[in-house]
C-alpha positions as CSV (number, residue, x, y, z in Angstrom):
1,M,-86.7,17.2,26.4
2,A,-83.2,16.0,25.0
3,E,-82.6,17.5,21.4
4,I,-81.0,13.9,20.2
5,I,-82.4,10.5,19.5
6,L,-79.9,7.8,19.2
7,N,-81.3,4.3,18.1
8,V,-78.9,1.7,19.5
9,D,-78.8,-2.2,18.9
10,V,-77.7,-4.6,21.9
11,R,-74.9,-6.7,21.2
12,E,-74.2,-10.0,21.8
13,G,-71.0,-10.0,22.7
14,V,-68.3,-7.8,24.7
15,G,-64.4,-7.5,24.0
16,T,-62.3,-6.2,21.1
17,G,-62.8,-8.8,18.9
18,S,-66.8,-8.1,19.4
19,A,-66.0,-4.5,19.3
20,R,-64.1,-5.1,15.6
21,A,-66.7,-6.5,14.3
22,V,-69.6,-4.0,15.2
23,R,-67.0,-1.4,13.3
24,R,-66.8,-3.1,10.7
25,A,-70.1,-3.6,9.9
26,G,-70.3,0.8,9.9
27,A,-71.1,0.7,13.9
28,V,-69.9,2.4,16.7
29,P,-69.6,-0.2,20.0
30,G,-70.6,1.6,23.1
31,I,-71.7,0.3,27.0
32,L,-74.7,1.0,28.4
33,Y,-74.3,1.7,32.5
34,G,-75.3,3.1,36.0
35,G,-78.9,3.0,37.6
36,D,-80.2,-0.3,39.3
37,K,-79.4,-2.0,35.9
38,A,-76.4,-4.6,34.3
39,P,-74.7,-2.9,32.2
40,V,-75.4,-3.6,28.4
41,A,-73.2,-3.7,25.2
42,I,-74.7,-1.7,22.4
43,S,-74.0,-0.2,19.1
44,V,-75.2,2.7,17.3
45,S,-74.6,3.7,13.2
46,E,-71.6,5.4,13.2
47,R,-72.9,8.0,10.1
48,E,-76.0,8.3,13.1
49,F,-73.2,8.8,15.4
50,R,-71.2,11.0,13.7
51,K,-74.0,13.4,13.0
52,S,-75.0,13.5,16.4
53,L,-71.8,13.9,17.7
54,Y,-70.9,17.2,15.7
55,T,-74.0,19.4,16.7
56,G,-72.4,19.7,19.9
57,K,-75.3,18.7,21.8
58,L,-74.2,15.1,22.1
59,L,-71.3,15.0,25.0
60,G,-72.2,15.5,28.2
61,H,-75.8,16.0,27.6
62,L,-79.2,14.4,27.8
63,V,-79.8,12.2,24.7
64,T,-82.8,10.0,24.0
65,L,-81.8,6.3,23.7
66,K,-84.1,4.1,22.0
67,Y,-84.6,0.8,21.5
68,G,-86.9,-0.6,19.4
69,E,-90.2,1.0,20.8
70,E,-88.5,1.9,24.4
71,T,-87.2,4.9,24.9
72,Q,-85.1,6.3,28.1
73,P,-83.4,9.0,29.0
74,V,-79.2,9.4,29.1
75,I,-76.3,11.2,29.3
76,A,-73.6,10.6,26.8
77,K,-70.3,10.6,29.1
78,T,-67.6,9.4,27.3
79,V,-66.1,9.4,23.5
80,D,-63.4,8.1,22.7
81,F,-61.5,8.6,19.1
82,D,-59.0,6.8,16.9
83,P,-55.9,9.1,17.5
84,V,-54.8,9.1,14.0
85,T,-57.8,9.0,12.3
86,D,-60.4,10.4,14.7
87,R,-62.9,8.2,14.0
88,P,-65.3,7.2,16.8
89,M,-63.9,4.2,18.2
90,H,-66.0,3.7,21.5
91,F,-69.0,5.5,24.1
92,D,-70.3,5.5,27.1
93,L,-73.8,5.9,28.1
94,M,-75.4,6.6,31.4
95,R,-78.7,5.8,32.5
96,V,-80.5,9.3,34.6
97,D,-83.4,9.9,36.1
98,E,-84.8,12.7,34.7
99,T,-85.8,14.4,37.5
100,A,-83.0,12.9,39.7
101,P,-79.5,15.7,39.7
102,V,-76.6,14.2,38.5
103,K,-72.8,14.9,38.7
104,I,-71.5,16.3,35.9
105,S,-68.6,18.6,33.8
106,L,-70.3,21.2,32.2
107,P,-68.3,24.1,29.5
108,V,-67.3,27.5,30.3
109,Q,-69.0,29.6,27.4
110,F,-67.4,33.5,27.0
111,I,-69.8,35.6,25.0
112,N,-69.7,39.4,23.8
113,G,-66.4,39.6,23.7
114,D,-65.7,41.8,21.0
115,E,-68.1,44.5,23.1
116,A,-66.0,44.2,26.5
117,P,-64.5,47.1,27.7
118,F,-61.1,45.2,28.6
119,V,-60.4,44.6,25.2
120,R,-60.0,48.4,23.8
121,Q,-58.5,48.8,27.5
122,G,-55.4,46.7,26.3
123,G,-56.5,43.3,29.0
124,T,-56.3,39.7,28.4
125,L,-58.9,37.1,29.2
126,E,-57.1,34.5,31.2
127,V,-59.5,31.5,31.9
128,V,-58.8,29.5,35.1
129,R,-61.7,26.9,34.6
130,H,-63.0,25.7,31.2
131,E,-65.1,23.7,33.0
132,V,-67.5,23.3,36.2
133,E,-68.3,20.2,37.7
134,V,-71.8,20.8,39.2
135,M,-74.6,18.7,40.4
136,V,-77.9,19.1,38.4
137,R,-81.0,17.6,36.8
138,P,-80.5,16.6,33.4
139,D,-84.1,18.4,32.5
140,Q,-82.4,21.3,33.6
141,M,-79.4,21.3,32.1
142,P,-77.8,24.3,30.3
143,E,-75.1,23.1,27.3
144,A,-72.5,25.4,28.8
145,F,-72.3,27.7,31.3
146,I,-72.7,31.0,30.0
147,V,-70.0,34.2,30.9
148,D,-71.7,37.6,29.5
149,L,-67.7,39.8,28.9
150,S,-69.8,42.6,27.4
151,K,-69.4,44.7,30.7
152,V,-66.3,43.1,32.2
153,E,-62.8,46.0,32.7
154,I,-59.3,44.8,33.0
155,D,-58.3,43.9,36.6
156,T,-61.8,41.4,37.0
157,N,-61.8,38.7,38.6
158,I,-64.9,36.2,36.8
159,R,-66.4,33.9,39.4
160,F,-68.9,31.2,39.7
161,S,-71.7,34.0,40.4
162,D,-71.1,35.8,37.6
163,I,-72.6,33.4,35.1
164,T,-75.4,34.4,33.7
165,N,-77.9,30.9,33.1
166,A,-76.4,28.4,36.2
167,G,-79.9,28.2,37.3
168,S,-80.2,25.1,39.6
169,A,-76.6,23.5,39.3
170,Q,-74.8,23.6,42.4
171,P,-70.9,23.7,41.7
172,T,-69.7,20.6,43.9
173,I,-67.4,23.6,45.5
174,T,-69.0,24.9,48.0
175,D,-66.5,26.8,50.6
176,R,-66.1,29.5,48.0
177,D,-67.5,31.2,45.2
178,F,-64.9,30.1,43.0
179,M,-63.0,31.8,40.3
180,I,-63.8,31.2,36.5
181,A,-61.6,33.4,35.3
182,S,-59.5,37.3,35.1
183,V,-58.9,39.8,33.3
184,K,-55.3,41.1,33.5
185,A,-53.6,43.8,31.9
186,S,-50.3,42.1,31.2
187,A,-49.6,38.0,30.4
188,G,-49.2,35.6,33.5
189,G,-52.7,36.3,35.1
190,A,-53.6,33.1,35.2
191,E,-51.1,31.6,36.7
192,E,-51.3,33.7,39.3
193,E,-55.6,33.7,39.9
194,A,-54.5,29.2,39.5
195,A,-52.0,30.1,42.3
196,S,-55.3,32.0,44.0
197,E,-57.2,29.6,43.9
198,E,-54.6,26.8,45.5
199,A,-54.7,29.2,48.1
200,E,-58.4,29.4,48.7
201,A,-58.7,25.7,48.1
């Protein structure tokens, strides 16, 4: 069940002028698309949108869209920000079937780094992929892929199979157990592993 509910209004017009009017009224304009229905111009109260955005569980996650008494599951795909004020300017929502797999990129989160043996050994974690594209059902989608570093030693390659909560998520790279990160004794490990990734591909 989605934790975030976005109460939306349907916008009459589209285009720059309509979007500006929405922002002046204290809301964020957006577009709902996907499925077998036409795109719909919508808006959400900026205060409510910011509150949902700052939970860290909006972008790329399953969200419940509510319009009046109607609700439907959606995924927040993109959010555009003002480059100066960092104010949310526009967002895209994609309609989904909770039980049908969708393609999405999910972030990778590393935990227990303070307990990692490689830290005591003088090693450095070099991240190759900060996110992974997968096919996964929205109702089984993790917030992030977790890599537990508590037992990782120096000169270790961390691959997708080392993720502890992949569940039913299937990576779109299917021909190899690809690299997520590596632990090296010296700088430059990330570049070497990135080159290795290219060679594997």
